[in-house]
N, C-alpha and C positions, 0 to 999 in steps of 0.2 A: 504493499499499500504506499502511497505517497506520505511523505513526513509533513508536509505542509497544508496538506487540505485533506477531506474525507467526504466521500458521496455515500449515502445510505439510499439504497432502493427498496422501497416497500410497496407491494403490489395490492391494489384492490380489487374488489369483486368485480368493479365495471370495467376491467380489462385495461387498465390504465396502470404506467409505472410512474410513482411519484418520486422525484429525484430530491432531495434535502439534503442542501452543501454547506459547508461550515468554512470559512475560510480561516488561515493564518493560526493553524493550531501547531505552534511551535515552541511552547512552553507549558510545563505541568503545572505550574502554579496559576496561570491565569487562563488556561484551557477553557474551564467550565464558568469562571467566575464573571468573566464579562460578554461572555458570546451568547448570542440567540440564534435560536433554529427556527428556519421557516421553509415552507414549500418554495421552490422558485421556478420549476417548469413541471411540465407534464408530457409522456408520451404516451400518445394512443396506441395500441398493439393490435387489439382486435383479435378475429380467429378464435377457434373453438377449444374449449377445456378450461380447466382450473390450472391451479398451479402448488407447487410445494415451495423447494428451494429455488433461491436465485444465486447465481455464481459470477462475479466481476474478474475478469483476467486480470493478470499482475500487472498491466499496463493501463488499465483503468478503461480500456477502450470498448471491450466486448461484455455485453451482459448475456449470459445464457439462462434462459427461463423456462422451465419444466411446465408443459402445459396437458398433463397426462397422456395423451396419445401422441404427442410431438414435443420437440423442443426449439424453441425460436432463439436465435442468435442475434442480438440485436445491438447495432451500433449506436453507442453514447452519443457521440458528436451529430449522428445524422438523426437519429431519434427512429430509427426504423429497422425491420427486421433485415439481415444481410443472407442468412441463411435458416431453413426451418427443415430440421432433422425428423424425419418420419419414422415409425416402426416401433413405437413402444405400445404397451397397452396401458399402464399407469406409472408413468416416470415420476420421478421424487428429487433427485439431486444429479450433481455434474461435477465431475472431479477433471481437473486440466492435468496434463504432463506436457509442456512445452519441449522438453529435450527428446522426446520421441514423436512431437505433432500429433498427439493423439488425446483426444478427450474420451471420457467415460460416463455412461448415464445409467443409472440405478434403475431399473424396471419391477416394481413391487409385483405385480399381478403374475408377471412371466418369471419371476424369481432369476433375473438375469440381469447383465451387465451389457449394454449394447456399447460398442467402440467405433468411434467415427474420427475423421482426419480434420484436425482444425483448421488447416488451410481452406479446404473445400466444403468442409460440413458434411462430407459422403460416408455412408455408413459402411464400416469395414467388415461388421458381423457382429456375433453376441458371444457372451461367456456365461455360463451356468455359475448361479450363486447360489441362493437358498430361497425359501418362500419369504416374501415381504421384504424383498430388497430396497432399503429406504436411504439413509443417510450414507454419505460416500466422499471419502477424502482421500488424499495422496500423503502417503509417509515417505519423506526423504530418507530417513535413517534406513528404512528397510527398503527402499525402492519399490513400493507395493501400492497398488490401489486397493483401499480397505473399504469394503463395504459392508455395512451392517444391517442385518436381516431380523425384523421385529417378532415374527412369527416363529421363525426357526430358531430364537435366541442365539445367533452365531455372528460371528464376524470373519468375513470371507477376504483373503488375500490374493489378488491377481497380479502378475508380472505387467509393468506396463508396454513390455514389446512381445505380449502374448499372442499367438497364433489367433485371430479373429474367429477362425472358422472351426478349427479342430481343438483348440487350445483349452485347458483346465484350469482352475484356481489352483494356485501353489501350495494353500494352508487354509484349513477353518480352525476356529476357536470358538469353542462353547463358552458362552457369556455367564450363564444362569439366570437369564432375565431376558426382557424384551429391551433391545436398546434403542435409543433415539440418537441425537447428534453427538460427535466425537471429535477430539482436537488431538494433533500430535505435537509433541514438545520438539522434535527434530533431533532429539538423543537418544532415540529408540523406546520411547514410552508414549502409548496412546490412552487418553483417558476417555472414556465414554459414559454416557448416562445410561442407566439401567431403571427405566419409568416406573415397572410397575415393582420394584423394591426398594425404592428411595435410596439408591446407591450409584456412585460412580465407581466403575472397574477401570482397573489399571491393567494395561495388557503391554507386556514386553514383546516388542516386535522383532527382537532377532530369535527368541526363544518361541513367539508366537504361544504366548500362553498368559493367563489371567496371573498376576503375581498379589494383588491386593484389591480388597473392595472396601469402600469407605461410606458411610452414611453421608447424606446431604442434611443434616441436622435439622432446622425448623422446616426444609425446603421438602415439597411432597411432589411426586410425578416429575422428575427433572427429566427437561426436554432440550433447550437451548444448552449451548456450550462453546467457550470461546478461553483465550487465555493471553495473559501477559508473559512471555516467554522469558523476560528480562528478569522480573520480581517473582517469577513461579506461582501466579496465582491463576486459579480457574474461576470463573464465571459462571455459573450453573443457574439457569433460568427453570422456574419451578412453577408448576400449574396452582399452586395454592397461592399464587402471587407475590412469590418471595423469588429475589436475587441473591443467591446463595454464592459468597466468596470462599474458595476453598485453596489452602496450602497445597500447591502440585508435588510436594516434597513428603509429606506425612498425611496428609488428608485432614488436617485440622481446619475445621469451619472457622474462620477469622472474622466474618461479619456476614449480615444480611439486611437486606433492605426492601420493601413494598414496591411493587411494580404492579403492572395492569393486567387482566384476565387474559388467560389462553396465550400465554408467551410462547413462541416456537422457535425464536433464535435471539441469541447474543451475539456481540460482535465487540472486539476492543481495538482502539486506533488511538495511539499518541496520548497514553493517558487517560483515556474516555472508555467507558463501558456503556454499551446500547443495549437495552432489550425491548424487542420489539413484539407487541401484543396484538391478538385479534379484536382487541375492545377499542382498537384504533389509536392507541397511544403508545408511545415511544418514551421509556425511562432513561435518562442519561446520569450514569455515575461517574466521580471523578477520582481518580488515583493519584493520592498525593504523593509529595516526595517521602521516600522512607517507607513505603509501603500502604501507609493509611489510606482509606479508603472513604470517600464521602459522597453521598448524593445530592445532586444537583444538577442546575440546567432547567429547561423548560418540557415538560411532558404536554404533548399537544395531541387533541383528538382529532376525528379524520376532518373537522372543519378547519383545522388549525388554530383552534381557541387553546390558549395557554392556561395551564392548571398551576396552582402553587408549587414552586421548586422547595427543595428541602435538603436540609445538611445534617449529617451526625456526626461527631468526632469519632 
């Protein structure tokens, strides 16, 4: 992500991508104290299908939007689709591996991962995963695409250069519950929400096994997950309107904050944590120097009305 700006993409049920832009985030101390967030533009996508995860490429130029039976690749600058990738039954998420020029789409109904060419958007093939293939990420430490399969209670690892016609997964890990989103620390650990157990499972991606399970404290049904890799903090969005802050080294819950209803994703950028919720609110939490975390900034509803900002020591 860029160090001086942050773009958040929130999808509304009207088929519109809402772009929220915050300029000048170049200091932790002032990041949330003086900045206000507002809707700056909209992009009308049209087309059929709902959506789940949206994925922005590392250059901030292309937005991948899963639309159930297809996945749209949207140019941020042009505000329109440049590719429309067909061939899914119930798409959920996209993982990008530019080093091999490939993208990977999880298809929950098919229990598979669709492989496509990043340049052309052409479908290269499919690799079997497991039932309810949902969240999907790339782990650079193991050089594997990891897909988390809710109904199967499994993590499935796939090599980025897999044969898209006859290739198979390189490993499967039993998670002991239904996974939601996950994040990789880049050092060989992946942290995954186990929604039906109120746990975060820690997977060693060199050994491909679960090495710890941590309770989410006051948080229930954890779904959204992001990480500050520098301070080793996990930000876990929970469906009981809690954002849980967890130490990524020992699983200790260091704080929790109130958020909106039906959270589905969290994101971390430049000292700020964002929790997006289906009630139309976006809660912003500031991470202070030294690891202290405070809630602040504006939380807005779908109409852009600001709610009272809050701070906790």
